[in-house]
C-alpha positions, 0 to 999 in steps of 0.5 A: 876497314881491312884486316892485316896479319903482322909478324906475330900472326895477330890480326890488326884492324886498320880503320884508315884503309878501305879494301878495294874489293868492297861490295857494290853499292845500293845503286848497282843492285837496283840497276840489275833488278830494273834490267830484269823487269824490263827484259822481254822474258819477264814481260812474256812470263808475266803475261802468261801468268795473268792469262793462266790465272784468268782462265783458272778463275773463269773455269772455277766460276763455271764449275761451281756456280749455277749460272750455266743452268740459267742459260738456254742450251742453244746459247752454250752449244749443248747437244740437243737430240730427238728420237727419230721413229723407225717404220714398222716392217710390212707383213705380206702373204704368200703371194706378196700381197700386203696385209699390214704396212706403215704410213708416214705422217707429219707430227709437230713437237715442242721443245723447251725454248726458255719462254716465259709462261705468258709467252708460251700460253700466247703461242699455244693459243695461236697453235690451237687455232692453226690446228683447227684451220689445217685439220690437225689432230691434237694428241692431248687426251684431255677431251676424253676426261673433261669438257667445258661446254657444258662443264662436266667430267666425261668418265665415271667418278672413280676413274676421274679420281684416279686420274687426278690422284695420279702421282705422275700427273696432278698428284692431288689428294682425296679430301677429308669428309668435311673439307671445302675443296677450292681450285687453290688447294691440292685436293681432288676436284669433284666439281668440273668448273672448280677443276677448270679453275685449278687447271687455269691457275696451274698453267698460269692462264691469266684472266685476259683470256675467255673460257674458250681461249683458256681451254685451248691453251690448257689442252696443249699445256696439258700435253706438255704437262704429261711429259713435263720431265722430258720437256724440261730435260730437253726432249721435244714433246709431240703436240699434234699429228697429221700435220699438212706440209703447208702448216709445217712450212709456215711454222718453220719459216716463222720459227723466231715467233713459234719458238721451240716448234719442230717437225718430225715423222711418225708412222701409223700402222695400217692394215689392208682389207685382207687383214680382216680375214687373217686377223688372228694370224696377223694380230694387232698392236697396242701400247707396251705394258710396264712388264714388257717395257722392263724386258725390252728397254735394254734393246731400245724400246720406249714407254711410248712404243706400240708392240705386237699383241697376238699373232705374227705382230707379237711373235715377230715383234723384234724383227718388225719393230726396227731401230730408232734413230737420233738427230740433233735439232735447232730451235729459236730460243730466248737466247737467239743471239747466242744460238748454236747450230747443229748440222741436221745431217749428224746423228743416227738414221733409223733402221726400218723393221724387216718384212715378214712373209707368211705362207698364208694365201689370202684368197683361201683365207677369205673363202674359209672365213666366208664359209664359216659365216655362211654355215653358221647363218644357214644352220641358224635359219634351218633351226628357226624353221623347226617347231620350237620344241625340236630346235637344237642350239647351233654353233655361233663360232668356228675355226679352220686350218688348211695345211700343205701336207708335203712341207707343213706350211699353213696355207690358211687358218681362220677363227670366227668371230674375228676382229678388225686390227684397224680398230685398235689403231683408230680407237687411240686416235679418237674414233668413237665406233672403233672405241666401242669395238675395242671394248667388245674385243677386250671384254671391257665394261658392259661387253664383259659377258658377251665377249666371254662367250664370243671370244673375238680375239682368241684364235680358236684354231690353236688356243681352244680345246675341242673334241676332234669330231668328224676329223677323227673319222679318217683315223678310224677309217684307216684303222678299219682298212688296216684290220680288214673290217672294210676294204677299198671296194666295200666300206659298209659298217653297222652302228650298234648302240649300246656297244661294250668296249673295254668294259664300258658301254658306248652309245650312239649320240643320235640313237643311243638305244638302237643305233643307226644299223647298217651304214652303207658308203661309197667305195673309198677309191 
């Protein structure tokens, strides 16, 4: 229907005519849409949208689901690293002779490979037998507390209770007076057999293992349990040291079987025989205290560190310690088909500690210590030859210092009784005699009273207060020369007792009533 305008400016609608400019039919619109949909631009755009949507959905699912936590870290390429220790610096004397050094040893570590409890226990049993065969030293200290042949606790009851109630370990609770303690509850176990059953249940050691096999498994599982937080967060836990190269090759060649096993290097502090004569000068190393760790954690120290205690080991700690390195590690895990390899050349190499050179001459040091021992022994023998009522109590300790007067260097400085710094190292490695010696040095338990008298770890030359004794005679001799009381040709003096000085009576120690009288002496020069 078209609109037409007549002469009277009125619109006339003529239904019999159809305008030639009418809109396209429905068939024309569909054709345009079809052409657009089938064009290559639409197809490409559609594909980009689909892929983008899929990527978005996958990203959201990984971000908000816990599936990633259930996947072994080796299957997702998550970076795993372990600390590489640095060798402690050497201590040498003025002649370059080594007093303290570091010895490299092989250690085995176990990383979390996502194994089931039973598989882990089976591997721990195999490792235990291998450690015996190759004379390795397990690092777990369970044997210090507990034994199954026969069943017994190896420490006093109070220490066992502290061990079991440790919040960072078993976190057991003291039982009520009328409570019946079993291996399934969370109370302190006073019965060693009940405690063994508790450990067996804790580590899911099934009944197929006999008692010896179960204890072998428990010994290694206990070490992992002590460092459980580190183990669960991907840090390998040390399980043995002094491991021969042959065993390391065997385990690493079969890493698909011994999952999570890693080899690393550690450094044992070694003191040469010269250190025994300079023990107070050198000092020793011991586990870091919580207070010291708080102070040094910011510069890379760890809770497992050994730090200097006394002497040069303590004073030069920051120079001797060195800096740890970090290296990635690769393990065969339960997700081995999706494993990820990290180049072992990556990471940070450790920086060894610096060498500290002393002014001490070990030869003079040895002569000085031996002289003190001989003098004490000779004085005791001399007194024993006197009648009992005339005997004097002789010294049982002494100290000496030799200084270069030209530059102030200390050539020798010794104190007696002394100690062997190696005992502190050996005691931590299970040596029974060294443990007794350390208890004596530190005045622990039954050695408290005797150590309070002997004070073997105190450097009497610089830590104790003594009257100057005969060493002050040089001062009085110089004063007498300066005042003309004596001369280089005549140094004769008289010992008169008592004598008044400054309104106070002074008496001779040996002859307080008369004094020694005339004391002739040889010429000074």
